[in-house]
Structure formats: structure tokens, C-alpha cells
C-alpha positions in Angstrom: 7.7 29.9 109.2 6.5 27.2 108.4 8.0 23.7 108.0 7.8 20.0 106.1 8.4 16.9 107.8 9.0 14.3 105.2 8.8 10.6 105.7 10.5 8.4 103.1 8.9 5.1 101.8 11.1 3.0 104.8 9.2 5.4 107.5 12.2 7.3 107.7 11.6 10.9 108.5 13.3 14.6 108.4 12.1 18.1 109.5 12.7 21.1 107.1 12.1 24.8 108.1 10.8 26.9 105.3 13.3 29.4 106.4 13.9 31.1 103.2 12.1 32.1 100.3 13.1 29.8 97.6 12.6 25.8 98.7 13.9 23.6 96.1 12.7 19.6 96.2 14.0 16.9 93.5 16.3 13.9 93.7 19.3 15.7 92.5 21.4 16.0 95.7 21.9 19.9 95.7 17.8 20.3 96.2 17.0 21.8 99.5 15.1 18.5 100.2 16.9 16.1 98.3 14.8 12.7 98.0 16.5 9.4 96.8 13.6 8.2 95.2 13.9 7.0 91.4 10.5 8.3 91.1 11.4 11.8 91.6 12.6 14.3 89.1 15.7 15.7 89.5 13.9 19.3 90.1 10.6 18.2 91.1 8.9 21.0 93.0 9.7 24.2 94.6 8.2 25.8 97.6 7.9 29.5 97.4 7.5 31.4 101.1 6.8 35.1 101.2 5.9 36.4 104.9 3.6 33.7 106.3 2.5 32.4 103.0 4.2 29.1 101.0 3.0 28.2 97.5 3.7 24.5 96.1 4.3 24.7 92.4 5.6 21.1 90.6 8.2 21.9 88.3 6.7 19.8 85.6 8.3 16.6 86.9 7.4 13.5 85.2 4.9 11.7 88.0 3.8 15.1 89.1 3.0 16.0 92.7 -0.4 15.4 94.6 -1.4 17.2 97.7 -4.5 15.6 99.4 -4.7 13.1 97.0 -5.2 15.5 93.8 -2.6 16.5 91.2 -1.3 20.1 91.4 0.5 21.9 89.2 0.8 25.1 91.9 -1.1 25.5 95.5 -1.2 27.9 97.9 -0.4 25.8 101.1 -2.3 25.1 104.4 -1.9 23.8 107.6 -2.0 20.1 107.6 -1.5 19.5 104.0 -0.2 16.1 103.2 2.1 16.2 99.6 3.0 13.3 97.8 6.3 13.3 95.5 7.0 9.7 94.2 6.8 7.6 97.6 7.5 10.5 100.0 4.9 11.8 102.0 5.4 15.5 103.2 3.1 17.0 105.7 3.2 21.5 105.6 2.9 22.6 109.1 2.3 26.2 109.4 3.6 28.4 111.8 2.2 28.4 115.4 2.1 32.1 115.8 -0.9 34.2 116.0 -3.4 34.8 113.6 -2.4 37.3 111.3 -5.1 39.9 111.0 -4.5 40.8 107.0 -6.6 38.7 104.6 -6.0 35.3 103.0 -3.8 35.2 99.8 -5.6 35.8 96.6 -4.9 33.2 93.8 -5.6 33.7 90.1 -6.3 30.7 88.1 -5.6 30.8 84.7 -7.6 33.5 82.5 -8.5 34.8 86.3 -7.3 38.1 85.8 -9.3 40.7 84.1 -12.3 38.7 86.7 -10.5 39.7 89.7 -10.2 43.1 88.8 -13.7 43.2 87.8 -14.9 41.4 91.3 -12.6 43.8 93.6 -12.8 46.8 91.7 -16.1 48.0 90.9 -16.9 49.7 94.3 -16.4 53.2 93.9 -13.1 54.7 95.7 -15.8 56.4 98.4 -16.4 53.1 99.6 -12.7 52.5 100.8 -12.3 52.1 104.7 -11.7 55.0 106.3 -9.2 53.8 108.4 -7.0 52.8 105.7 -3.1 51.6 107.0 -0.3 53.7 105.8 1.5 53.2 102.7 -1.6 51.7 100.8 -0.6 50.6 98.0 -2.3 50.3 94.5 -2.0 49.4 91.3 -3.6 51.7 88.3 -4.2 49.8 85.2 -3.1 51.3 82.1 -3.7 49.2 79.1 -6.3 46.6 78.0 -10.1 46.8 78.7 -9.5 47.2 82.4 -7.6 50.6 81.4 -8.1 53.3 84.0 -9.1 50.5 87.1 -7.1 50.8 90.5 -6.5 47.3 92.4 -6.1 48.1 96.2 -3.0 45.9 97.9 -4.3 45.8 101.0 -3.6 42.4 101.7 -0.1 41.4 103.1 0.2 39.2 100.0 -1.4 39.4 96.2 -0.7 37.2 93.6 -1.6 37.8 90.1 -0.9 36.6 87.1 -1.3 32.7 84.8 0.3 29.6 86.0 3.2 28.4 83.9 3.2 31.5 82.0 3.5 34.8 84.1 3.2 34.8 88.7 4.3 37.9 90.3 3.6 38.5 93.9 3.0 41.5 95.3 4.3 41.8 99.5 3.0 44.4 101.9 5.7 45.2 104.8 6.4 47.7 107.4 8.6 50.0 104.5 6.8 49.5 101.8 5.6 46.8 98.9 7.8 44.4 97.1 7.2 42.4 93.6 8.8 39.2 93.5 8.8 36.4 90.7 7.0 32.9 92.1 6.8 31.2 88.5 8.5 28.0 87.9 11.6 26.9 85.9 9.5 25.6 83.6 10.4 28.4 80.8 7.6 31.1 81.5 8.1 34.3 81.0 8.7 37.0 83.6 6.7 40.1 84.7 8.6 43.6 84.3 9.2 46.7 86.0 10.3 49.4 84.4 10.8 47.3 81.3 13.7 44.8 83.1 12.2 41.3 84.5 11.8 40.6 88.0 13.3 37.7 90.0 13.1 35.6 92.7 14.7 38.4 94.9 12.2 40.8 96.2 12.2 44.2 94.5 10.9 47.2 96.4 8.3 49.2 94.3 8.6 53.1 94.0 5.5 55.1 93.4 5.5 55.7 89.5 6.9 52.4 88.7 5.5 50.7 85.6 4.6 46.7 85.9 4.0 44.6 83.0 2.1 41.1 83.3 0.3 39.4 80.8 0.7 41.9 78.3 -1.0 44.3 80.5 0.5 47.6 81.8 -0.3 48.5 85.3 1.1 51.7 87.4 2.2 51.6 91.3 1.3 54.6 93.5 0.8 54.8 97.0 -2.4 56.7 98.4 
């Protein structure tokens, strides 16, 4: 699991291990990473960690969040990223374990849900690798312009949606697939599974489940 090295304006450092799915950052003392700095909002940012992947999301803070000198709203963290929140520097260090053989996380930027389906789904089914891993999950689009297309969930983590509106992550684990809400606390709507909102606790998907995201319905099944 990854960790944060937090250095405040006086030069004092603390280490925080990202050992839970959701780690809150802010000025209020009940945050997981509490920063005593008036330039930091009470609920400033959050880090969502699923398997070995971590995402940083700014919670519409007053002064914003920088990663490597650039303002972000949502950012997939990589080893060595330098985060500035107020006058505090947070360095993200990834797990030192062996490289995961799964592909890197796919992040959808605003308006790219359709483009992602187009880019990944044009190849015919016969072109899929013969040595597919067990429990290969798929999403079949049931509504909208991409109806009938299928998305293979072959990655350890597939993130779909529109930051600030609806973002969901589907993780591939040994015992199946799980879906979790990874959007911020900014009032954005959450995706639905069988008509019920998902939350920040991972929910196991069952074949036949219907997922609704950004007005698009998809059905989950395993090959």
C-alpha cells in the first residue's frame, strides 16, 4: 500500500499509510490527515485507494490542490507525486512491491464515456486473447448510442464516469468484481446498481446486475 510523507511549513514531517479505501485531508481535526493551516479548507481533499491504485480528489476547496505544480480536481497518483495543500507538501510514495501485471488504471475525463467505449470495443469478439483469466467480467451497454457494445473488465481497476458528476470504479479481485463510488462529497450523483445508489463501500457485482451511470444503462456479466 502507498503512503504520504507530509511536511508542514515549519519543516516537520509525518508519515501516513494509505491503509483504507478513503483517507480525508483537511483543517478539521477529525480528518485522517489533519493540517493545522488556515489556508487549508475544513474538508479539503480525499484520497481513494482501491487495490494498489490511489486517486486524489479536491473537494472544491477554497485555495485548491496542486500536484507537481498544477491545479487538479481529480488525479491518479503515481510514485513521487508532490502535492501542495496550503503550505503543506505531501509526497506520495507507492508500494515497493513487485510490479502488478495488470494494466494501468483507465481514467475517463469529462465527456469521454462514449469515446472510451468506441476506442476499446471496435475489435471483434474473436480477437480477444485466448488465454483469458477466469471470471472475465464484461459490461454490455443497454441504452444510448453505444447500445449493444461490450466492455471487457480485464484491468485490475476500471474507472468510468465524469469527475464531479458521477465516477465509479470496478475492481477485479480473486473472488469476483466489485463496484465502488469514488466521486467527491460535492453533491454529485452516484451510479445505481439495480436501482440503488452505490457508496464508498465496495459492492460485489452479480451476473445480470444493471448499472446506471450518467443516464446510460449497462448490464454486468461474466464470460
